[in-house]
VOBA-1610 file (N, C-alpha, C; in pm, whole numbers, padded with zeros to 5 digits, always signed):
BEGIN
Met+13063+07409+06227Met+12944+07395+06306Met+12853+07514+06276Met+12728+07486+06255Met+12633+07590+06220Met+12551+07626+06344Gln+12535+07756+06368Gln+12455+07802+06482Gln+12326+07864+06430Ala+12221+07838+06501Ala+12092+07897+06464Ala+12076+08029+06538Val+12033+08128+06466Val+12005+08257+06526Val+11853+08268+06539Leu+11808+08284+06662Leu+11665+08292+06686Leu+11620+08436+06694Met+11524+08469+06616Met+11463+08601+06621Met+11353+08596+06727Pro+11312+08711+06779Pro+11207+08710+06882Pro+11084+08629+06842Gly+11039+08640+06719Gly+10923+08563+06674Gly+10951+08414+06676Ala+11072+08377+06636Ala+11109+08236+06637Ala+11117+08183+06780Trp+11167+08267+06869Trp+11174+08228+07010Trp+11034+08203+07064Ala+10943+08294+07031Ala+10805+08278+07077Ala+10743+08151+07021Gln+10775+08120+06895Gln+10721+07999+06834Gln+10775+07875+06903Gln+10902+07881+06946Gln+10957+07766+07016Gln+10892+07750+07153Cys+10866+07861+07221Cys+10807+07855+07355Cys+10660+07813+07350Phe+10591+07861+07249Phe+10449+07833+07236Phe+10422+07791+07092Ala+10386+07667+07075Ala+10361+07617+06941Ala+10241+07686+06878Asp+10151+07733+06959Asp+10030+07798+06910Asp+10035+07947+06942Ala+10017+08030+06842Ala+10022+08176+06862Ala+09914+08222+06960His+09799+08157+06960His+09692+08193+07052His+09734+08167+07197Gln+09809+08059+07217Gln+09858+08027+07350Gln+09959+08132+07395Ala+10045+08177+07305Ala+10144+08280+07338Ala+10074+08410+07375Tyr+09974+08448+07297Tyr+09898+08570+07324Tyr+09827+08561+07459Ala+09765+08448+07486Ala+09694+08429+07612Ala+09791+08439+07730His+09911+08386+07713His+10013+08393+07818His+10051+08539+07846Leu+10073+08617+07741Leu+10109+08758+07758Leu+09998+08837+07826Ile+09875+08814+07785Ile+09761+08881+07846Ile+09750+08843+07993Asn+09768+08717+08024Asn+09761+08671+08162Asn+09867+08739+08248Glu+09989+08752+08195Glu+10096+08819+08269Glu+10060+08965+08297Gln+10005+09032+08197Gln+09966+09172+08214Gln+09854+09186+08318Gln+09758+09096+08314Gln+09647+09102+08409Gln+09697+09075+08551Asn+09789+08981+08567Asn+09845+08953+08698Asn+09919+09074+08753Gln+09994+09144+08667Gln+10066+09264+08708Gln+09967+09372+08752Gln+09860+09390+08676Gln+09759+09491+08711Gln+09692+09458+08843Leu+09661+09331+08866Leu+09598+09291+08991Leu+09691+09314+09109Ala+09819+09286+09091Ala+09917+09308+09197Ala+09925+09456+09232Glu+09926+09541+09130Glu+09932+09685+09155Glu+09805+09734+09223Gln+09691+09678+09186Gln+09564+09721+09243Gln+09548+09676+09387Ser+09617+09572+09428Ser+09600+09521+09563Ser+09687+09595+09665Val+09777+09680+09620Val+09866+09754+09709Val+09790+09871+09770Thr+09798+09884+09903Thr+09737+09997+09970Thr+09835+10114+09968Val+09786+10230+09925Val+09869+10350+09918Val+09835+10436+10040His+09935+10461+10123His+09920+10542+10243His+09945+10688+10204Leu+09837+10764+10193Leu+09845+10900+10137Leu+09942+10992+10210Asn+09959+10975+10340Asn+10044+11066+10415Asn+10192+11032+10409Ser+10226+10914+10358Ser+10368+10877+10352Ser+10410+10820+10217Ala+10318+10810+10124Ala+10348+10747+09994Ala+10451+10827+09915Thr+10536+10754+09847Thr+10635+10814+09757Thr+10568+10848+09625Glu+10641+10918+09539Glu+10588+10950+09406Glu+10549+10824+09332Gly+10635+10722+09336Gly+10608+10597+09266Gly+10484+10527+09319Glu+10465+10530+09449Glu+10347+10466+09508Glu+10220+10541+09470Leu+10226+10673+09470Leu+10107+10753+09435Leu+10065+10732+09290Thr+10162+10710+09200Thr+10127+10691+09059Thr+10057+10558+09034Gln+10056+10469+09131Gln+09984+10342+09116Gln+09833+10362+09126Leu+09791+10476+09174Leu+09648+10504+09185Leu+09590+10536+09048Thr+09469+10491+09024Thr+09400+10513+08898Thr+09373+10662+08878Gly+09415+10714+08764Gly+09389+10854+08731Gly+09488+10952+08791Ile+09594+10901+08853Ile+09694+10987+08916Ile+09825+10975+08839Gly+09859+11080+08766Gly+09984+11084+08691Gly+10085+11171+08764Ser+10197+11198+08699Ser+10306+11270+08764Ser+10267+11412+08805Asn+10184+11481+08725Asn+10143+11617+08762Asn+10057+11616+08889Lys+09965+11521+08897Lys+09879+11514+09015Lys+09958+11469+09138Val+10057+11383+09117Val+10143+11342+09227Val+10212+11464+09286Gln+10263+11551+09199Gln+10329+11672+09247Gln+10232+11759+09327Gln+10107+11767+09282Gln+10006+11845+09354Gln+09977+11784+09492Ile+09973+11651+09499Ile+09949+11583+09627Ile+10062+11614+09724Ile+10185+11604+09676Ile+10301+11629+09763Ile+10304+11775+09807Leu+10275+11867+09716Leu+10269+12009+09753Leu+10161+12034+09859Tyr+10047+11968+09842Tyr+09938+11982+09939Tyr+09982+11930+10076Arg+10045+11813+10079Arg+10092+11757+10207Arg+10191+11851+10273Asp+10284+11906+10194Asp+10385+11997+10249Asp+10322+12125+10303Ala+10220+12176+10234Ala+10158+12302+10273Ala+10060+12288+10389Phe+09981+12180+10389Phe+09871+12167+10485Phe+09888+12053+10585Gly+09994+11976+10573Gly+10015+11865+10664Gly+09944+11740+10616Pro+09940+11639+10702Pro+09882+11511+10661Pro+09732+11519+10633Phe+09688+11430+10549Phe+09545+11419+10518Phe+09473+11366+10642Gly+09357+11422+10672Gly+09277+11375+10784Gly+09188+11257+10748Ser+09156+11248+10620Ser+09075+11137+10570Ser+09107+11116+10422Val+09068+11003+10371Val+09088+10974+10229Val+09013+11077+10145Asp+08897+11120+10192Asp+08817+11219+10118Asp+08889+11352+10101Asp+08983+11383+10190Asp+09059+11508+10178Asp+09141+11515+10051Leu+09166+11401+09989Leu+09243+11400+09864Leu+09173+11484+09757Ala+09041+11494+09764Ala+08965+11573+09666Ala+08992+11723+09680Lys+09056+11765+09788Lys+09092+11905+09806Lys+09215+11944+09724Val+09286+11844+09674Val+09407+11868+09594Val+09366+11912+09455Lys+09434+12015+09405Lys+09404+12069+09272Lys+09415+11959+09167Gly+09309+11944+09087Gly+09309+11848+08978Gly+09256+11710+09015Ile+09222+11690+09142Ile+09170+11560+09185Ile+09028+11581+09236Gly+08935+11506+09180Gly+08796+11521+09218Gly+08742+11401+09293Asp+08614+11411+09325Asp+08547+11304+09400Asp+08547+11172+09324Lys+08538+11177+09191Lys+08536+11053+09112Lys+08669+10978+09124Thr+08779+11052+09121Thr+08911+10989+09135Thr+08925+10927+09274Val+08877+10998+09375Val+08881+10944+09511Val+08797+10817+09519Ala+08678+10819+09460Ala+08589+10702+09464Ala+08652+10581+09395Lys+08718+10603+09281Lys+08781+10493+09208Lys+08890+10426+09289Asn+08956+10502+09376Asn+09072+10452+09449Asn+09047+10428+09597Arg+08926+10455+09643Arg+08898+10451+09787Arg+08944+10322+09855Ala+08917+10209+09795Ala+08952+10080+09856Ala+09102+10058+09865Arg+09180+10134+09788Arg+09325+10114+09784Arg+09403+10220+09860Met+09333+10311+09929Met+09401+10421+09998Met+09375+10416+10148Ser+09472+10467+10223Ser+09455+10485+10367Ser+09532+10610+10407Ile+09512+10656+10530Ile+09584+10773+10578Ile+09679+10738+10692Glu+09706+10611+10712Glu+09795+10566+10820Glu+09930+10631+10813
//
């Protein structure tokens, strides 16, 4: 009995007869993931490292600065207070304003 070994490209060809359809499917999945991440509200006073990294322009170094700021000065009084954190400016706050709260 002969078995067929499917390579990733062959698998994709079986799933999608048209390469354009396969590409469109992958792009759609990525866009859906990005939209899901963008719709999550990040609560600045209780957010974990992972939750904070979902914000646009906030990487691991800035997350550490946010956590240090919270530990040193207590909870944020407003979303705008995030701009007081070293390395985070008004533009970053503006980009993320709709996705942040201080609850």
